[in-house]
C-alpha positions in Angstrom: 0.0 0.0 0.0 2.8 2.4 0.9 4.6 1.7 -2.4 1.4 2.3 -4.3 0.9 5.6 -2.5 4.4 6.8 -3.2 4.2 5.9 -6.9 0.9 7.9 -7.0 2.5 10.8 -5.1 5.5 10.8 -7.4 3.2 10.9 -10.4 1.2 13.6 -8.8 4.4 15.6 -8.0 5.5 15.2 -11.7 2.0 16.4 -12.7 2.6 19.5 -10.5 6.0 20.2 -12.1 4.7 19.8 -15.7 2.8 23.1 -15.8 5.5 24.9 -13.9 8.1 23.7 -16.4 5.9 24.7 -19.3 5.6 28.2 -17.8 9.3 28.5 -17.3 10.1 27.3 -20.9 7.4 29.6 -22.4 9.1 32.6 -20.7 12.2 31.6 -22.6 10.2 31.0 -25.9 11.1 27.3 -25.5 14.7 28.3 -26.5 13.7 28.7 -30.1 16.6 31.1 -30.7 19.1 28.7 -29.2 17.7 25.7 -31.2 17.4 27.7 -34.4 20.9 27.0 -35.7 21.6 23.5 -34.3 18.4 22.0 -35.9 18.8 23.8 -39.2 15.8 26.0 -39.2 17.5 28.6 -41.4 18.2 26.2 -44.3 14.8 24.7 -43.8 13.1 28.1 -44.3 15.3 28.8 -47.4 14.2 25.5 -48.9 10.4 25.7 -48.2 9.5 29.3 -47.8 9.9 30.1 -51.6 7.6 27.2 -52.3 4.7 28.6 -50.3 1.4 28.1 -52.0 -0.6 30.7 -49.9 1.0 33.7 -51.5 3.1 34.4 -48.4 6.2 35.6 -50.3 9.6 36.8 -49.2 9.8 35.0 -45.9 13.1 33.4 -46.9 14.8 36.7 -46.9 13.7 37.7 -43.5 16.3 37.8 -40.7 16.7 35.3 -37.8 15.7 38.1 -35.4 12.4 38.6 -37.3 11.7 34.9 -37.1 12.6 34.8 -33.4 10.2 37.7 -32.8 7.4 36.1 -34.7 7.9 32.9 -32.7 7.8 34.9 -29.6 4.6 36.5 -30.8 3.0 33.1 -31.3 4.1 31.9 -27.9 2.8 35.0 -26.2 -0.5 34.9 -28.1 -1.4 31.3 -27.2 -0.9 32.2 -23.5 -3.3 35.2 -23.7 -6.3 33.4 -25.3 -5.0 33.8 -28.8 -4.9 37.6 -28.8 -2.7 39.1 -31.5 -2.4 36.0 -33.8 -4.0 37.7 -36.8 -1.7 40.7 -36.5 1.6 38.9 -36.7 3.4 40.0 -39.9 6.8 40.4 -41.6 8.2 42.7 -44.4 8.9 41.1 -47.8 11.5 42.2 -50.4 9.3 45.1 -51.5 9.0 46.3 -47.9 5.3 45.3 -47.9 3.7 43.9 -44.8 2.7 40.3 -45.2 0.4 38.6 -42.6 2.2 35.5 -41.3 -0.6 33.1 -40.5 -3.4 31.8 -42.7 -7.0 31.6 -41.4 -6.7 27.9 -40.7 -3.4 28.4 -38.8 -5.1 31.1 -36.7 -7.9 28.6 -35.9 -5.4 25.9 -34.9 -3.4 28.2 -32.7 -6.6 29.5 -31.2 -7.4 25.8 -30.4 -4.0 25.6 -28.7 -4.8 28.7 -26.7 -8.2 27.4 -25.7 -6.6 24.1 -24.6 -4.1 25.9 -22.4 -7.0 27.8 -20.8 -8.9 24.6 -20.1 -5.9 23.0 -18.5 -5.4 25.9 -16.0 -8.1 24.7 -13.6 -6.9 21.1 -14.0 -3.3 22.2 -13.0 -4.7 24.2 -10.1 -6.7 21.2 -8.9 -3.6 18.9 -9.1 -1.5 21.4 -7.2 -4.2 21.8 -4.5 -4.4 18.1 -4.0 -0.6 17.9 -3.8 -0.5 20.6 -1.2 -3.2 18.9 0.9 -1.4 15.6 0.8 1.9 17.4 1.7 0.2 19.1 4.7 -1.2 15.7 5.9 2.2 14.1 5.5 3.7 16.9 7.5 1.1 16.6 10.3 1.6 12.9 10.5 5.3 13.0 10.1 5.2 10.5 7.3 8.6 9.1 6.5 9.8 10.0 3.0 11.1 7.1 1.0 14.9 6.8 0.4 16.6 8.1 -2.7 16.9 4.5 -3.9 13.2 3.9 -3.6 12.3 7.1 -5.3 14.7 6.4 -8.1 13.0 3.0 -8.7 9.7 4.7 -8.9 11.1 7.4 -11.2 12.5 4.6 -13.5 9.0 3.2 -13.7 7.7 6.6 -15.0 10.6 6.8 -17.4 9.9 3.2 -18.6 6.3 4.1 -19.2 7.3 7.2 -21.2 9.8 5.2 -23.2 7.2 2.6 -24.0 4.9 5.3 -25.3 7.7 7.0 -27.4 8.7 3.6 -28.8 5.6 3.8 -30.9 7.3 6.6 -32.7 7.5 10.3 -31.7 5.7 11.4 -34.9 2.9 8.8 -34.3 2.5 9.9 -30.7 2.5 13.6 -31.8 -0.1 13.0 -34.4 -2.3 10.8 -32.1 -2.3 13.4 -29.4 -3.4 16.0 -31.9 -6.3 13.7 -33.0 -7.4 13.3 -29.4 -7.1 16.9 -28.4 -8.3 19.1 -31.3 -11.7 19.3 -33.0 -12.2 16.8 -35.8 -13.1 19.5 -38.3 -10.1 21.8 -37.5 -6.9 21.3 -39.5 -3.8 20.7 -37.3 -1.4 19.2 -39.9 0.2 21.6 -42.3 2.6 20.9 -45.1 5.6 23.1 -45.3 4.6 24.4 -48.7 1.3 25.7 -47.3 2.4 27.0 -43.9 5.1 29.4 -42.9 4.2 28.5 -39.3 5.2 24.9 -39.8 8.2 26.0 -41.9 9.6 28.4 -39.3 9.1 25.8 -36.5 10.4 22.9 -38.6 7.5 20.9 -37.2 7.5 18.4 -35.7 11.3 18.4 -35.1 11.2 21.5 -32.9 8.4 20.0 -30.8 10.5 16.9 -30.1 13.2 19.1 -28.6 10.7 21.1 -26.7 9.1 17.9 -25.3 12.5 16.6 -24.2 13.3 19.8 -22.4 9.8 19.9 -20.8 10.1 16.4 -19.4 13.7 16.8 -18.3 13.0 20.1 -16.5 9.9 18.5 -14.9 12.0 15.6 -13.6 14.6 18.0 -12.2 11.9 20.0 -10.4 10.3 16.8 -9.1 13.6 15.8 -7.6 14.0 19.3 -6.0 10.5 19.0 -4.6 11.3 15.7 -2.9 14.6 17.1 -1.6 12.8 20.0 0.0 10.1 17.6 1.4 12.8 15.6 3.1 14.0 18.7 4.8 10.5 19.8 5.8 8.8 16.5 6.6 10.9 14.8 9.2 9.7 11.7 11.1 
């Protein structure tokens, strides 16, 4: 029973750190600027932006700074209920303003923004439950498992995550989108029809973001249990 409780509490703690990690990474724009060169976003844009079928011309001649700012604009917008998505733009060779996103892309990103809003009360509920359990443990002076025991539980979580990812990161990515977003809303965009997908080099960038998200969550979970050991003493 104790083992089951600690596995549950570890999963709950991880669920608490997930939204915190997301918030931290979002404030750093998910390190888009740092990942830009290593994962070849510039060459990717030069290859596919000139082939854009939606009359979004000249994106291939924009600067890295412009693309970083546009990515920041998207990140910022999806965290404020989608405000500002339709206004994101860049200057083409003729110094004309070109709206970055198509209508269907705006709808998709609005779906993302709506999802983040719906997850806020869920995250708050999880954090509340975690705090309640922590208070109970503090009152009862519950003994925190050893580092070895927690490590074994953590390995179980890693094993489950690895099993899921073994299905193929792209398959997992696609299936999550099928489950989460409305059936009649487009969420897959070919590079030739989407500057958004092109500038993000989707889904490659999302793989790096997911890895950073999980890693930071594990680090924060370990820190939580370290603090707990100091606070909750039998």
